[in-house]
Backbone and ligand atoms as CSV (ligand in chain L), in Angstrom:
chain,resi,resn,atom,element,x,y,z
A,1,UNK,N,N,41.687,-69.228,-101.462
A,1,UNK,CA,C,40.552,-68.355,-101.223
A,1,UNK,C,C,40.953,-66.941,-101.644
A,2,UNK,N,N,40.060,-66.267,-102.390
A,2,UNK,CA,C,40.341,-64.924,-102.871
A,2,UNK,C,C,39.179,-64.002,-102.504
A,3,UNK,N,N,39.520,-62.766,-102.155
A,3,UNK,CA,C,38.532,-61.761,-101.792
A,3,UNK,C,C,38.481,-60.704,-102.886
A,4,UNK,N,N,37.296,-60.207,-103.147
A,4,UNK,CA,C,37.143,-59.085,-104.061
A,4,UNK,C,C,37.014,-57.809,-103.233
A,5,UNK,N,N,38.160,-57.235,-102.897
A,5,UNK,CA,C,38.182,-56.028,-102.063
A,5,UNK,C,C,37.516,-54.880,-102.826
A,6,UNK,N,N,36.597,-54.136,-102.190
A,6,UNK,CA,C,35.935,-53.019,-102.878
A,6,UNK,C,C,36.918,-51.940,-103.328
A,7,UNK,N,N,38.077,-51.864,-102.703
A,7,UNK,CA,C,39.057,-50.835,-103.045
A,7,UNK,C,C,40.132,-51.359,-104.008
A,8,UNK,N,N,40.629,-52.561,-103.788
A,8,UNK,CA,C,41.795,-53.075,-104.521
A,8,UNK,C,C,41.456,-54.087,-105.609
A,9,UNK,N,N,40.263,-54.621,-105.585
A,9,UNK,CA,C,39.922,-55.681,-106.527
A,9,UNK,C,C,40.248,-57.043,-105.945
A,10,UNK,N,N,40.335,-58.047,-106.801
A,10,UNK,CA,C,40.530,-59.424,-106.328
A,10,UNK,C,C,41.946,-59.629,-105.795
A,11,UNK,N,N,42.029,-60.144,-104.597
A,11,UNK,CA,C,43.322,-60.379,-103.931
A,11,UNK,C,C,43.287,-61.714,-103.204
A,12,UNK,N,N,44.479,-62.262,-102.959
A,12,UNK,CA,C,44.606,-63.517,-102.240
A,12,UNK,C,C,44.344,-63.341,-100.751
A,13,UNK,N,N,43.904,-64.403,-100.108
A,13,UNK,CA,C,43.569,-64.363,-98.686
A,13,UNK,C,C,44.776,-64.037,-97.814
A,14,UNK,N,N,45.986,-64.294,-98.305
A,14,UNK,CA,C,47.184,-64.031,-97.508
A,14,UNK,C,C,47.357,-62.539,-97.209
A,15,UNK,N,N,46.652,-61.665,-97.937
A,15,UNK,CA,C,46.745,-60.228,-97.685
A,15,UNK,C,C,45.799,-59.768,-96.579
A,16,UNK,N,N,44.916,-60.650,-96.132
A,16,UNK,CA,C,43.866,-60.272,-95.193
A,16,UNK,C,C,44.072,-60.957,-93.843
A,17,UNK,N,N,43.557,-60.316,-92.803
A,17,UNK,CA,C,43.621,-60.874,-91.456
A,17,UNK,C,C,42.194,-61.024,-90.937
A,18,UNK,N,N,41.895,-62.210,-90.451
A,18,UNK,CA,C,40.572,-62.506,-89.901
A,18,UNK,C,C,40.451,-61.884,-88.513
A,19,UNK,N,N,39.322,-61.214,-88.270
A,19,UNK,CA,C,39.125,-60.583,-86.965
A,19,UNK,C,C,37.840,-60.995,-86.274
A,20,UNK,N,N,37.255,-62.095,-86.702
A,20,UNK,CA,C,36.140,-62.634,-85.946
A,20,UNK,C,C,34.783,-62.466,-86.593
A,21,UNK,N,N,33.802,-62.786,-85.782
A,21,UNK,CA,C,32.410,-62.815,-86.201
A,21,UNK,C,C,31.877,-61.382,-86.355
A,22,UNK,N,N,31.368,-61.061,-87.526
A,22,UNK,CA,C,30.815,-59.723,-87.749
A,22,UNK,C,C,29.357,-59.642,-87.343
A,23,UNK,N,N,28.755,-60.776,-87.043
A,23,UNK,CA,C,27.332,-60.768,-86.692
A,23,UNK,C,C,27.114,-60.540,-85.198
A,24,UNK,N,N,28.151,-60.773,-84.393
A,24,UNK,CA,C,27.999,-60.612,-82.944
A,24,UNK,C,C,27.820,-59.139,-82.592
A,25,UNK,N,N,26.935,-58.875,-81.661
A,25,UNK,CA,C,26.669,-57.508,-81.214
A,25,UNK,C,C,27.320,-57.299,-79.849
A,26,UNK,N,N,28.154,-56.272,-79.766
A,26,UNK,CA,C,28.862,-55.981,-78.511
A,26,UNK,C,C,27.851,-55.627,-77.419
A,27,UNK,N,N,27.959,-56.254,-76.240
A,27,UNK,CA,C,27.008,-55.982,-75.152
A,27,UNK,C,C,27.166,-54.574,-74.583
A,28,UNK,N,N,26.140,-54.137,-73.889
A,28,UNK,CA,C,26.146,-52.850,-73.205
A,28,UNK,C,C,26.988,-52.976,-71.932
A,29,UNK,N,N,28.071,-52.203,-71.840
A,29,UNK,CA,C,28.962,-52.273,-70.681
A,29,UNK,C,C,28.303,-51.773,-69.404
A,30,UNK,N,N,27.233,-51.028,-69.523
A,30,UNK,CA,C,26.552,-50.476,-68.345
A,30,UNK,C,C,25.396,-51.347,-67.862
A,31,UNK,N,N,25.185,-52.462,-68.526
A,31,UNK,CA,C,24.107,-53.357,-68.129
A,31,UNK,C,C,24.451,-54.045,-66.809
A,32,UNK,N,N,23.458,-54.344,-65.970
A,32,UNK,CA,C,23.733,-55.088,-64.726
A,32,UNK,C,C,24.266,-56.490,-65.007
A,33,UNK,N,N,24.021,-57.031,-66.193
A,33,UNK,CA,C,24.522,-58.368,-66.547
A,33,UNK,C,C,25.722,-58.276,-67.489
A,34,UNK,N,N,26.432,-57.154,-67.462
A,34,UNK,CA,C,27.521,-56.908,-68.409
A,34,UNK,C,C,28.591,-58.006,-68.371
A,35,UNK,N,N,28.995,-58.451,-67.187
A,35,UNK,CA,C,30.054,-59.461,-67.089
A,35,UNK,C,C,29.643,-60.747,-67.800
A,36,UNK,N,N,28.476,-61.244,-67.507
A,36,UNK,CA,C,27.995,-62.474,-68.155
A,36,UNK,C,C,27.798,-62.253,-69.646
A,37,UNK,N,N,27.310,-61.066,-70.014
A,37,UNK,CA,C,27.092,-60.760,-71.427
A,37,UNK,C,C,28.413,-60.745,-72.194
A,38,UNK,N,N,29.476,-60.165,-71.601
A,38,UNK,CA,C,30.771,-60.109,-72.277
A,38,UNK,C,C,31.421,-61.487,-72.354
A,39,UNK,N,N,31.235,-62.306,-71.336
A,39,UNK,CA,C,31.776,-63.679,-71.388
A,39,UNK,C,C,31.108,-64.441,-72.526
A,40,UNK,N,N,29.792,-64.327,-72.629
A,40,UNK,CA,C,29.072,-64.990,-73.720
A,40,UNK,C,C,29.495,-64.435,-75.073
A,41,UNK,N,N,29.656,-63.114,-75.165
A,41,UNK,CA,C,30.065,-62.449,-76.407
A,41,UNK,C,C,31.456,-62.922,-76.851
A,42,UNK,N,N,32.341,-63.132,-75.884
A,42,UNK,CA,C,33.725,-63.482,-76.195
A,42,UNK,C,C,33.919,-64.970,-76.459
A,43,UNK,N,N,33.267,-65.818,-75.667
A,43,UNK,CA,C,33.612,-67.243,-75.708
A,43,UNK,C,C,32.542,-68.172,-76.255
A,44,UNK,N,N,31.308,-67.756,-76.255
A,44,UNK,CA,C,30.245,-68.681,-76.648
A,44,UNK,C,C,29.833,-68.446,-78.089
A,45,UNK,N,N,30.200,-69.400,-78.949
A,45,UNK,CA,C,29.860,-69.336,-80.368
A,45,UNK,C,C,29.238,-70.662,-80.762
A,46,UNK,N,N,28.310,-70.610,-81.700
A,46,UNK,CA,C,27.674,-71.842,-82.143
A,46,UNK,C,C,28.512,-72.589,-83.173
A,47,UNK,N,N,29.335,-71.884,-83.953
A,47,UNK,CA,C,30.195,-72.480,-84.975
A,47,UNK,C,C,29.388,-73.364,-85.934
A,48,UNK,N,N,28.260,-72.852,-86.342
A,48,UNK,CA,C,27.377,-73.606,-87.232
A,48,UNK,C,C,27.955,-73.685,-88.643
A,49,UNK,N,N,27.639,-74.761,-89.337
A,49,UNK,CA,C,28.047,-74.905,-90.734
A,49,UNK,C,C,27.220,-73.951,-91.583
A,50,UNK,N,N,27.816,-73.503,-92.687
A,50,UNK,CA,C,27.076,-72.643,-93.604
A,50,UNK,C,C,27.705,-71.274,-93.729
A,51,UNK,N,N,26.888,-70.286,-94.037
A,51,UNK,CA,C,27.378,-68.939,-94.306
A,51,UNK,C,C,27.541,-68.170,-92.994
A,52,UNK,N,N,28.726,-67.576,-92.838
A,52,UNK,CA,C,29.036,-66.738,-91.679
A,52,UNK,C,C,29.336,-65.328,-92.172
A,53,UNK,N,N,28.980,-64.328,-91.361
A,53,UNK,CA,C,29.410,-62.952,-91.621
A,53,UNK,C,C,30.653,-62.726,-90.765
A,54,UNK,N,N,31.765,-62.416,-91.431
A,54,UNK,CA,C,33.048,-62.304,-90.742
A,54,UNK,C,C,33.666,-60.932,-90.965
A,55,UNK,N,N,34.461,-60.510,-90.002
A,55,UNK,CA,C,35.191,-59.254,-90.096
A,55,UNK,C,C,36.623,-59.559,-90.538
A,56,UNK,N,N,37.059,-58.944,-91.627
A,56,UNK,CA,C,38.411,-59.125,-92.154
A,56,UNK,C,C,39.058,-57.753,-92.341
A,57,UNK,N,N,40.374,-57.727,-92.225
A,57,UNK,CA,C,41.141,-56.489,-92.373
A,57,UNK,C,C,42.139,-56.664,-93.510
A,58,UNK,N,N,42.169,-55.729,-94.453
A,58,UNK,CA,C,43.083,-55.845,-95.595
A,58,UNK,C,C,44.444,-55.271,-95.194
A,59,UNK,N,N,45.193,-56.047,-94.446
A,59,UNK,CA,C,46.451,-55.608,-93.840
A,59,UNK,C,C,47.541,-55.325,-94.875
A,60,UNK,N,N,47.605,-56.099,-95.953
A,60,UNK,CA,C,48.654,-55.917,-96.957
A,60,UNK,C,C,48.126,-55.181,-98.178
A,61,UNK,N,N,47.106,-54.389,-97.972
A,61,UNK,CA,C,46.506,-53.655,-99.080
A,61,UNK,C,C,46.061,-52.276,-98.636
A,62,UNK,N,N,44.774,-52.019,-98.786
A,62,UNK,CA,C,44.219,-50.679,-98.560
A,62,UNK,C,C,43.877,-50.398,-97.094
A,63,UNK,N,N,44.005,-51.381,-96.220
A,63,UNK,CA,C,43.715,-51.251,-94.785
A,63,UNK,C,C,42.236,-51.036,-94.498
A,64,UNK,N,N,41.389,-51.474,-95.388
A,64,UNK,CA,C,39.950,-51.406,-95.134
A,64,UNK,C,C,39.534,-52.548,-94.218
A,65,UNK,N,N,38.522,-52.267,-93.396
A,65,UNK,CA,C,37.836,-53.317,-92.649
A,65,UNK,C,C,36.678,-53.774,-93.511
A,66,UNK,N,N,36.518,-55.077,-93.629
A,66,UNK,CA,C,35.511,-55.638,-94.520
A,66,UNK,C,C,34.588,-56.587,-93.768
A,67,UNK,N,N,33.341,-56.612,-94.170
A,67,UNK,CA,C,32.405,-57.634,-93.712
A,67,UNK,C,C,32.247,-58.610,-94.870
A,68,UNK,N,N,32.655,-59.847,-94.620
A,68,UNK,CA,C,32.662,-60.879,-95.654
A,68,UNK,C,C,31.639,-61.945,-95.286
A,69,UNK,N,N,30.765,-62.262,-96.217
A,69,UNK,CA,C,29.861,-63.407,-96.050
A,69,UNK,C,C,30.544,-64.586,-96.727
A,70,UNK,N,N,30.868,-65.605,-95.918
A,70,UNK,CA,C,31.641,-66.741,-96.430
A,70,UNK,C,C,31.005,-68.038,-95.958
A,71,UNK,N,N,30.900,-68.979,-96.893
A,71,UNK,CA,C,30.422,-70.312,-96.532
A,71,UNK,C,C,31.606,-71.086,-95.958
A,72,UNK,N,N,31.544,-71.413,-94.676
A,72,UNK,CA,C,32.677,-72.073,-94.019
A,72,UNK,C,C,32.805,-73.539,-94.414
A,73,UNK,N,N,31.827,-74.061,-95.128
A,73,UNK,CA,C,31.911,-75.455,-95.577
A,73,UNK,C,C,32.821,-75.593,-96.800
A,74,UNK,N,N,32.795,-74.597,-97.692
A,74,UNK,CA,C,33.586,-74.702,-98.920
A,74,UNK,C,C,34.419,-73.444,-99.197
A,75,UNK,N,N,34.434,-72.493,-98.263
A,75,UNK,CA,C,35.189,-71.234,-98.359
A,75,UNK,C,C,34.736,-70.348,-99.511
A,76,UNK,N,N,33.527,-70.548,-100.007
A,76,UNK,CA,C,33.007,-69.681,-101.061
A,76,UNK,C,C,32.691,-68.310,-100.470
A,77,UNK,N,N,33.193,-67.267,-101.125
A,77,UNK,CA,C,32.911,-65.901,-100.705
A,77,UNK,C,C,31.607,-65.480,-101.373
A,78,UNK,N,N,30.605,-65.150,-100.566
A,78,UNK,CA,C,29.304,-64.759,-101.104
A,78,UNK,C,C,29.255,-63.254,-101.351
A,79,UNK,N,N,29.785,-62.469,-100.416
A,79,UNK,CA,C,29.801,-61.019,-100.596
A,79,UNK,C,C,30.915,-60.397,-99.768
A,80,UNK,N,N,31.369,-59.235,-100.213
A,80,UNK,CA,C,32.374,-58.454,-99.490
A,80,UNK,C,C,31.888,-57.010,-99.481
A,81,UNK,N,N,31.844,-56.397,-98.302
A,81,UNK,CA,C,31.390,-55.004,-98.188
A,81,UNK,C,C,32.295,-54.268,-97.211
A,82,UNK,N,N,32.403,-52.966,-97.401
A,82,UNK,CA,C,33.157,-52.148,-96.444
A,82,UNK,C,C,32.427,-52.181,-95.103
A,83,UNK,N,N,33.155,-52.441,-94.037
A,83,UNK,CA,C,32.533,-52.520,-92.705
A,83,UNK,C,C,31.876,-51.200,-92.331
A,84,UNK,N,N,32.480,-50.106,-92.757
A,84,UNK,CA,C,31.909,-48.777,-92.456
A,84,UNK,C,C,30.524,-48.648,-93.075
A,85,UNK,N,N,30.385,-49.069,-94.327
A,85,UNK,CA,C,29.086,-48.974,-95.002
A,85,UNK,C,C,28.051,-49.862,-94.316
A,86,UNK,N,N,28.471,-51.046,-93.885
A,86,UNK,CA,C,27.561,-51.962,-93.195
A,86,UNK,C,C,27.112,-51.343,-91.872
A,87,UNK,N,N,28.049,-50.755,-91.126
A,87,UNK,CA,C,27.713,-50.147,-89.831
A,87,UNK,C,C,26.786,-48.949,-90.015
A,88,UNK,N,N,27.054,-48.123,-91.030
A,88,UNK,CA,C,26.198,-46.961,-91.273
A,88,UNK,C,C,24.788,-47.402,-91.668
A,89,UNK,N,N,24.678,-48.451,-92.468
A,89,UNK,CA,C,23.357,-48.954,-92.865
A,89,UNK,C,C,22.601,-49.491,-91.658
A,90,UNK,N,N,23.311,-50.181,-90.751
A,90,UNK,CA,C,22.662,-50.710,-89.549
A,90,UNK,C,C,22.212,-49.576,-88.632
A,91,UNK,N,N,23.032,-48.529,-88.511
A,91,UNK,CA,C,22.675,-47.378,-87.681
A,91,UNK,C,C,21.455,-46.665,-88.256
A,92,UNK,N,N,21.443,-46.478,-89.567
A,92,UNK,CA,C,20.306,-45.819,-90.217
A,92,UNK,C,C,19.044,-46.643,-90.038
A,93,UNK,N,N,19.186,-47.960,-90.168
A,93,UNK,CA,C,18.031,-48.842,-90.020
A,93,UNK,C,C,17.510,-48.785,-88.580
A,94,UNK,N,N,18.423,-48.785,-87.606
A,94,UNK,CA,C,18.013,-48.724,-86.200
A,94,UNK,C,C,17.354,-47.388,-85.895
A,95,UNK,N,N,17.900,-46.312,-86.443
A,95,UNK,CA,C,17.337,-44.981,-86.220
A,95,UNK,C,C,15.950,-44.873,-86.836
A,96,UNK,N,N,15.811,-45.344,-88.063
A,96,UNK,CA,C,14.503,-45.296,-88.731
A,96,UNK,C,C,13.491,-46.160,-87.978
A,97,UNK,N,N,13.937,-47.330,-87.502
A,97,UNK,CA,C,13.038,-48.203,-86.748
A,97,UNK,C,C,12.596,-47.558,-85.452
A,98,UNK,N,N,13.537,-46.865,-84.770
A,98,UNK,CA,C,13.209,-46.199,-83.506
A,98,UNK,C,C,12.246,-45.055,-83.742
A,99,UNK,N,N,12.450,-44.312,-84.852
A,99,UNK,CA,C,11.553,-43.192,-85.153
A,99,UNK,C,C,10.154,-43.685,-85.498
A,100,UNK,N,N,10.075,-44.770,-86.269
A,100,UNK,CA,C,8.749,-45.251,-86.644
A,100,UNK,C,C,8.030,-45.853,-85.441
A,101,UNK,N,N,8.784,-46.477,-84.516
A,101,UNK,CA,C,8.159,-47.027,-83.313
A,101,UNK,C,C,7.688,-45.909,-82.384
A,102,UNK,N,N,8.472,-44.811,-82.305
A,102,UNK,CA,C,8.124,-43.735,-81.413
A,102,UNK,C,C,6.988,-42.872,-81.940
A,103,UNK,N,N,6.778,-42.869,-83.239
A,103,UNK,CA,C,5.775,-42.005,-83.830
A,103,UNK,C,C,4.366,-42.575,-83.812
A,104,UNK,N,N,4.226,-43.816,-83.434
A,104,UNK,CA,C,2.886,-44.410,-83.472
A,104,UNK,C,C,2.211,-44.396,-82.141
L,1,ZN,ZN,ZN,41.871,-53.549,-100.267
C-alpha cells in the first residue's frame, strides 16, 4: 500500500502510522451524557466494508497528519488530504451553515 503524501509525494505505508477513524466526531465533554458518548466514541464502531476516512500520521517523513479515504476491502487509496485543510473546510462549512440558519 502506498500513499501520495501532499508534501513528500508517493511513499510506502511503512512510513505512516494509523491513528483511527477520521469520520468520528469527538463528543462534547460538557454534555450530561458525556460518559456514554465517549464510551460509544471510543469503542463502538461499525467496521463496515468499503471506503473509510482514516487519520494517518507521516511519522517517517514530513510529520503531516493526513485524512485518507481508503477502501478497506482492497486497500485502494481514494484520496489523501492534509488533516488541517479538512478541519478548516469543516469549520468554514459549519460557520457558514450557522450563519445562514441564523439569518433567516
Ligand atoms: Zn509526508
